[in-house]
C-alpha positions as CSV (number, residue, x, y, z in Angstrom):
1,M,-4.2,25.2,87.9
2,A,-6.0,27.5,90.4
3,D,-9.5,28.4,89.3
4,Q,-11.6,31.3,90.6
5,A,-14.3,30.1,93.0
6,N,-17.9,30.3,91.9
7,S,-19.8,31.9,94.7
8,N,-23.1,30.7,93.4
9,P,-23.0,27.1,92.2
10,T,-26.4,27.4,90.5
11,S,-25.3,30.3,88.3
12,I,-22.2,31.5,86.6
13,Q,-21.8,34.2,84.0
14,G,-21.2,33.0,80.5
15,V,-22.6,29.5,81.0
16,D,-26.3,28.4,80.7
17,I,-25.9,25.6,83.3
18,D,-29.1,23.7,82.4
19,K,-28.6,23.7,78.6
20,V,-24.8,23.2,78.7
21,S,-25.2,20.3,81.2
22,A,-27.7,18.6,78.9
23,W,-25.3,19.1,76.0
24,L,-22.4,17.6,77.9
25,V,-24.4,14.5,78.9
26,A,-25.6,14.0,75.3
27,N,-22.2,14.6,73.6
28,I,-19.3,13.8,76.0
29,T,-18.8,10.1,76.6
30,D,-19.3,9.0,80.2
31,A,-19.9,12.6,81.4
32,R,-22.5,12.5,84.3
33,A,-24.6,15.3,85.7
34,P,-24.7,17.3,87.9
35,F,-21.8,19.5,86.8
36,S,-20.1,22.3,88.7
37,F,-18.5,25.2,86.8
38,S,-15.8,27.6,87.8
39,L,-14.0,30.3,85.9
40,I,-10.3,29.6,85.3
41,A,-9.5,32.6,83.0
42,G,-11.5,35.5,81.8
43,G,-11.1,39.1,80.5
44,R,-10.7,40.2,76.9
45,S,-9.6,36.8,75.7
46,N,-11.7,33.6,75.4
47,L,-13.3,32.6,78.7
48,T,-12.1,29.3,80.2
49,Y,-14.1,27.3,82.7
50,K,-13.3,24.1,84.7
51,V,-16.2,21.7,84.6
52,T,-16.4,18.9,87.1
53,D,-19.0,16.1,86.7
54,A,-20.7,13.8,89.3
55,N,-17.8,11.4,89.1
56,S,-15.3,14.2,89.9
57,V,-13.9,14.0,86.3
58,G,-12.6,17.3,85.1
59,Y,-13.2,19.0,81.8
60,V,-12.4,22.4,80.4
61,L,-15.0,24.6,78.4
62,R,-13.9,27.5,76.2
63,R,-16.2,30.1,74.8
64,P,-15.8,33.7,73.4
65,P,-15.7,36.7,75.7
66,L,-19.0,38.2,76.7
67,G,-20.4,41.2,74.9
68,H,-19.8,42.3,71.3
69,V,-16.9,40.5,69.8
70,L,-15.8,39.7,66.2
71,A,-16.7,36.1,65.4
72,T,-13.5,35.8,63.3
73,A,-11.4,36.8,66.3
74,H,-12.9,34.1,68.6
75,D,-13.7,31.2,66.3
76,M,-14.3,28.3,68.6
77,A,-14.7,25.7,65.8
78,R,-11.4,26.8,64.3
79,E,-9.6,26.6,67.6
80,H,-11.0,23.2,68.3
81,R,-9.9,22.0,64.9
82,I,-6.4,23.1,65.4
83,I,-6.0,21.5,68.9
84,A,-7.6,18.3,67.6
85,A,-5.2,18.2,64.6
86,V,-2.1,18.9,66.7
87,G,-3.3,16.3,69.2
88,Q,-2.6,13.7,66.5
89,T,1.2,14.4,67.0
90,G,3.5,14.3,69.9
91,V,2.9,17.9,70.8
92,P,1.3,18.0,74.2
93,V,-2.2,19.5,74.0
94,P,-5.4,18.8,75.9
95,K,-7.6,16.1,74.3
96,T,-10.5,17.6,72.5
97,L,-13.9,16.1,73.4
98,G,-16.5,18.0,71.5
99,V,-17.5,21.4,69.9
100,C,-20.9,23.1,69.9
101,T,-21.6,25.6,67.2
102,D,-25.3,25.9,68.0
103,G,-25.7,29.3,69.6
104,S,-29.1,28.4,71.2
105,V,-27.3,26.1,73.7
106,N,-25.1,28.8,75.3
107,G,-25.5,32.0,73.4
108,A,-22.2,31.4,71.6
109,P,-20.2,28.5,70.3
110,F,-18.0,26.6,72.7
111,Y,-15.8,23.5,72.9
112,V,-14.8,21.0,75.6
113,M,-11.4,19.5,76.4
114,A,-10.0,17.1,79.0
115,F,-8.6,18.9,82.1
116,V,-4.8,18.8,82.3
117,E,-3.0,19.3,85.6
118,G,-0.2,21.9,85.6
119,E,0.7,25.5,86.4
120,V,0.6,28.5,84.2
121,L,3.9,30.2,85.0
122,D,3.1,33.8,84.0
123,S,4.9,35.7,86.8
124,A,7.9,35.5,89.0
125,E,5.6,34.7,91.9
126,K,4.2,31.7,90.0
127,A,7.7,30.5,89.2
128,A,8.3,29.9,92.9
129,K,6.1,26.8,92.5
130,L,8.8,25.3,90.2
131,D,11.8,24.0,92.1
132,P,15.0,25.9,90.9
133,S,16.6,22.6,89.9
134,F,13.8,22.2,87.2
135,R,13.9,25.7,85.8
136,I,16.6,25.0,83.2
137,D,14.7,21.8,82.2
138,A,11.5,23.8,81.8
139,S,13.2,26.4,79.7
140,M,14.6,23.8,77.3
141,N,11.4,21.8,77.2
142,L,9.5,24.9,76.2
143,I,11.8,25.2,73.2
144,D,11.8,21.5,72.4
145,V,8.0,21.5,72.3
146,L,8.1,24.6,70.0
147,A,10.5,22.8,67.7
148,E,8.3,19.7,67.7
149,L,5.3,21.9,66.8
150,H,7.2,23.5,63.9
151,A,8.1,20.0,62.6
152,V,4.5,19.0,62.2
153,D,3.5,18.3,58.6
154,V,0.6,20.7,58.1
155,D,-0.9,18.7,55.3
156,A,-0.6,15.4,57.1
157,V,-2.7,16.7,60.1
158,G,-5.3,18.3,57.9
159,L,-4.3,22.0,58.4
160,G,-2.9,22.7,55.0
161,D,-5.8,25.1,54.2
162,L,-5.8,26.9,57.6
163,A,-4.2,30.0,56.1
164,K,-2.0,31.3,53.3
165,R,1.4,29.7,53.4
166,E,3.7,32.4,52.2
167,G,4.2,36.1,52.9
168,Y,3.4,35.7,56.6
169,I,5.4,38.8,57.8
170,E,4.2,41.0,54.9
171,R,0.6,40.1,55.7
172,Q,1.1,40.7,59.4
173,I,2.7,44.1,58.8
174,K,-0.2,45.1,56.6
175,R,-2.8,43.9,59.1
176,W,-1.3,45.5,62.2
177,S,-0.4,48.7,60.4
178,T,-4.1,49.1,59.5
179,Q,-5.0,48.3,63.1
180,W,-2.7,51.0,64.3
181,E,-4.2,53.6,62.0
182,N,-7.7,52.6,63.2
183,S,-7.0,52.7,66.9
184,K,-4.2,55.1,67.6
185,T,-4.9,57.9,70.1
186,R,-1.8,60.0,69.2
187,E,0.9,60.3,66.6
188,L,3.9,58.2,67.5
189,P,6.7,58.7,65.0
190,E,8.7,55.8,66.4
191,I,5.9,53.4,65.4
192,D,6.2,54.7,61.8
193,E,9.9,54.2,61.9
194,V,9.6,50.6,63.1
195,V,7.1,49.8,60.3
196,R,9.5,51.4,57.8
197,L,12.4,49.3,59.0
198,L,10.4,46.1,59.3
199,S,9.0,46.5,55.8
200,S,12.5,47.1,54.4
201,K,14.1,44.2,56.2
202,V,11.7,41.3,55.8
203,P,13.6,38.0,56.0
204,Q,13.1,35.1,53.7
205,Q,10.5,32.8,55.2
206,Q,12.1,29.5,56.3
207,G,9.3,27.1,55.4
208,V,5.7,27.0,56.5
209,V,4.8,25.8,60.0
210,I,2.0,25.8,62.5
211,A,2.7,29.2,64.1
212,H,1.1,29.4,67.6
213,G,1.2,33.2,67.7
214,D,1.3,33.6,71.5
215,Y,3.8,31.0,72.6
216,R,5.3,31.5,76.1
217,F,5.3,30.2,79.6
218,G,2.0,32.0,80.2
219,N,0.2,29.9,77.6
220,V,1.4,26.5,78.6
221,L,0.8,24.2,81.5
222,T,4.0,23.2,83.2
223,N,4.4,20.1,85.4
224,V,6.1,21.6,88.5
225,Q,7.2,18.1,89.6
226,N,9.6,17.7,86.7
227,G,9.7,20.9,84.6
228,R,8.0,19.3,81.6
229,I,5.4,21.0,79.5
230,A,2.1,19.2,80.1
231,A,0.0,21.1,77.5
232,V,0.1,24.0,75.1
233,L,-2.9,26.3,75.5
234,D,-4.6,29.3,73.9
235,W,-4.5,28.6,70.2
236,E,-6.7,31.5,69.1
237,L,-3.9,33.4,67.3
238,C,-2.6,30.2,65.6
239,T,-2.0,30.3,61.8
240,L,0.4,29.0,59.2
241,G,3.5,31.1,59.0
242,D,7.1,31.9,59.6
243,P,8.6,29.6,62.3
244,L,10.9,32.3,63.7
245,A,8.0,34.5,64.7
246,D,7.2,32.2,67.7
247,L,10.9,32.1,68.6
248,G,11.2,35.9,68.6
249,Y,8.0,36.3,70.5
250,I,9.5,34.3,73.5
251,G,12.2,36.9,73.7
252,V,9.7,39.6,74.6
253,Y,8.8,37.7,77.7
254,W,12.3,36.5,78.7
255,S,14.1,38.6,81.3
256,D,17.4,38.6,79.5
257,G,15.9,38.6,76.0
258,P,17.0,41.2,73.5
259,S,13.9,43.2,74.1
260,S,12.3,41.9,77.3
261,A,9.4,44.2,77.8
262,L,6.7,42.3,79.7
263,R,8.3,41.3,83.0
264,A,5.0,41.3,84.8
265,N,4.0,38.3,82.7
266,D,7.4,36.7,82.8
267,P,8.5,34.0,85.3
268,T,12.2,34.2,84.4
269,P,13.1,37.1,86.8
270,A,12.7,34.6,89.6
271,G,16.1,33.2,88.5
272,G,17.4,29.8,87.5
273,F,16.0,29.8,84.0
274,A,18.1,29.4,80.9
275,K,19.3,32.4,79.0
276,Y,17.4,33.5,76.0
277,Q,20.4,32.9,73.7
278,D,20.6,29.3,75.0
279,L,17.0,28.9,73.8
280,V,17.8,30.3,70.4
281,D,20.8,28.0,70.1
282,R,18.8,24.9,71.1
283,Y,16.1,25.8,68.6
284,A,18.6,26.1,65.8
285,K,20.2,22.8,66.7
286,S,16.8,21.0,66.9
287,T,15.4,22.5,63.6
288,G,18.5,23.3,61.5
289,R,17.1,26.7,60.8
290,D,19.1,29.9,60.5
291,V,18.4,32.0,63.6
292,S,20.9,34.8,63.0
293,G,18.1,37.2,62.3
294,V,16.0,36.5,65.4
295,D,16.2,40.1,66.4
296,Y,14.0,41.0,63.5
297,Y,11.3,38.7,64.9
298,V,11.7,40.1,68.4
299,A,11.2,43.6,67.0
300,F,8.2,42.5,65.0
301,S,6.7,40.9,68.2
302,C,7.2,44.0,70.3
303,W,5.7,46.2,67.6
304,R,2.6,43.9,67.2
305,L,2.1,43.9,71.0
306,A,2.4,47.7,71.0
307,V,-0.4,48.0,68.4
308,I,-2.6,45.5,70.3
309,S,-1.9,47.4,73.6
310,E,-2.8,50.8,71.9
311,G,-6.1,49.3,70.8
312,V,-6.9,48.2,74.4
313,Y,-5.9,51.7,75.7
314,A,-8.1,53.4,73.0
315,R,-11.1,51.3,73.9
316,Y,-10.7,52.1,77.6
317,L,-10.2,55.8,76.7
318,H,-13.4,55.9,74.8
319,G,-15.4,53.9,77.2
320,A,-15.8,50.8,75.2
321,M,-14.2,48.6,77.9
322,G,-16.2,50.0,80.7
323,K,-15.1,52.3,83.5
324,Q,-11.4,53.3,83.9
325,E,-11.6,52.8,87.7
326,G,-8.7,50.7,88.8
327,I,-7.0,51.0,85.5
328,D,-3.7,52.8,85.3
329,M,-4.1,54.6,82.0
330,N,-0.8,56.3,82.2
331,A,1.0,52.9,82.7
332,M,-1.0,51.4,79.8
333,R,0.1,54.3,77.5
334,A,3.7,54.1,78.7
335,G,3.6,50.4,78.0
336,V,2.9,51.1,74.3
337,D,5.8,53.5,74.3
338,G,8.1,51.0,75.9
339,L,7.2,48.2,73.5
340,T,7.7,50.6,70.6
341,M,11.2,51.6,71.7
342,R,12.2,48.0,72.3
343,A,11.0,47.1,68.8
344,L,13.2,50.0,67.5
345,E,16.2,48.9,69.5
346,S,15.9,45.3,68.2
347,I,15.5,46.2,64.5
348,R,18.3,48.7,64.6
349,R,20.7,45.9,65.8
350,L,20.3,44.5,62.3
351,L,21.3,47.7,60.5
């Protein structure tokens, strides 16, 4: 995974090098100072740093975004707990090594994992690193890992109390409808229509699973030597819920999906990947679940992303995200409209 170079090895934003180094030595077995830190991923989500010790051993440190954030939206201890629990199973995740909830160490909680080699395939350009002969394998392994995650016994791994078990879609509709009302910058009747149709067509939940919440190629590490998923990342939206929500979400990021809307974050336009329907069929065969209503979950995922995108747009519009310089506000607004229309198209296929 390529990381952003740290131009000043004695200072990096978001990490108190002296205090964090002391914590690493005291809490991570065999970790040796001095440590180097480089930012792997930043922005509005949790910040991810690669840490390398004196023995050239790699670690990963995750902390909340800088600035004013909701603690509940970036709960490091919760995320660490989930990864540690899933790590007891065959689902590939980085090994958790420790969590620090003492804000005096780094200004915010953080946790540390083992570094895992692999590529985040979040664009057609990145897909070029994966040999075309492995792209079908990578597609199918993405689904196999999802099916394996959804087969985990939530009680056996200690996650039975992570969230409410039933009524996942109903709770999500309520949550994101409220979010839309609080952040919308204009009236969008199509959003109201999507909510009406989603609310009137809620499918029966097929069991309770660990729902990742953001499962796609962009949130896994892929071994480009064989197309296997090396690790599932970014568990901040994870909860207990409806298994088909994750399956539908993939369709938003798949070039031939029923509502492919985010091609910029999708490696599949590079060609050679499986068709979305093949993924759906494989999931059905692996899990025995009825996937005939997957369009509902694609619609739900498009709508949820539209609401999230409108919130980001609103924060930029009102100056809460800093200057708009370099930000294509018209494209951002159009993206909300596009996601909304794709949600409407998907849900109407069920009428």
